[in-house]
C-alpha positions in Angstrom: 14.2 -11.4 -21.7 14.3 -10.1 -18.2 13.5 -6.4 -17.6 16.3 -4.1 -16.4 16.7 -4.8 -12.6 17.4 -1.1 -11.9 14.1 0.0 -13.5 11.6 -2.6 -12.2 10.4 -1.8 -8.7 9.2 -3.6 -5.6 6.7 -1.5 -3.7 6.6 -2.2 0.0 3.6 -1.1 2.2 4.0 -1.1 5.9 1.2 -0.1 8.1 0.1 0.4 11.7 -3.6 0.4 12.0 -5.6 0.3 15.3 -7.6 -2.9 16.0 -9.0 -2.1 19.4 -12.6 -1.9 18.4 -14.8 -3.9 16.0 -15.1 -1.0 13.6 -11.3 -0.5 13.7 -10.8 -4.2 12.8 -13.2 -3.7 9.9 -11.1 -0.8 8.6 -7.9 -2.8 9.0 -9.4 -5.8 7.1 -10.7 -3.5 4.3 -7.3 -1.9 3.9 -5.6 -5.3 4.0 -8.0 -6.7 1.4 -7.5 -3.6 -0.8 -3.7 -4.4 -0.8 -4.3 -8.0 -1.6 -6.8 -7.1 -4.4 -4.1 -4.8 -5.9 -1.6 -7.6 -6.1 0.3 -7.2 -2.9 1.5 -10.3 -1.1 2.0 -10.5 2.7 5.7 -10.5 3.7 5.1 -10.2 7.4 2.2 -9.0 9.6 1.4 -5.5 8.3 4.1 -5.6 5.7 3.0 -6.2 2.1 5.0 -6.2 -1.1 4.3 -6.0 -4.8 6.4 -6.1 -7.9 5.8 -3.2 -10.4 7.1 -3.1 -14.0 8.2 0.6 -13.5 8.6 3.3 -11.0 5.7 5.3 -12.7 3.4 2.3 -12.1 4.5 2.1 -8.5 3.9 5.8 -8.0 0.4 5.6 -9.5 -0.4 2.8 -7.2 0.7 4.8 -4.1 -1.3 7.8 -5.3 -4.4 5.7 -5.5 -3.9 3.7 -2.3 -2.4 6.4 0.0 -5.6 8.4 0.3 -7.5 5.3 1.3 -5.5 5.0 4.5 -8.0 4.4 7.4 -8.4 7.2 9.9 -6.1 6.9 12.9 -3.8 4.7 10.7 -0.3 5.1 9.5 0.9 3.7 6.2 4.4 3.9 4.8 5.1 3.0 1.2 8.7 2.7 0.0 10.2 1.8 -3.3 13.1 -0.7 -3.9 14.5 -1.4 -7.3 14.6 -5.1 -8.2 18.4 -4.9 -7.9 18.2 -3.5 -4.4 15.6 -6.0 -3.3 17.8 -8.8 -4.8 20.5 -7.7 -2.3 18.4 -8.3 0.8 19.4 -11.0 3.2 16.9 -13.0 5.1 17.4 -15.5 7.8 14.8 -18.1 8.9 14.6 -20.3 11.9 14.4 -24.1 11.6 10.7 -24.0 10.6 10.2 -21.0 8.3 6.6 -19.8 7.9 7.0 -18.4 4.4 9.7 -17.8 1.8 10.8 -14.6 0.0 8.5 -13.9 -3.0 10.0 -14.6 -6.4 10.1 -12.1 -9.3 6.8 -12.6 -11.2 7.2 -14.9 -14.2 4.6 -12.8 -16.1 5.3 -9.3 -17.4 2.7 -6.7 -16.5 1.0 -5.1 -19.4 -1.2 -2.5 -17.7 
């Protein structure tokens, strides 16, 4: 049975981090890897997305990741219900680089 599409949430992380020095690139890479480790997938450069079973789960994730924003960086998290995300429209050129992520087949337990 599929969860209610108004209650499950897609969490989108958009960020602008400096990469002008070697140390800044390290901080960028660390933050990017943190998102990947927490289950985010890359949608576009500096735009990552993750499916969460509930709004509370998404909020907890933001509360944990937000304070880890690199200095001189700007990170924006926003929440979309599965229903809202399902209404997005994407257009690709003749050779698309990647496709829109599917709803995960596995239900999250924790």
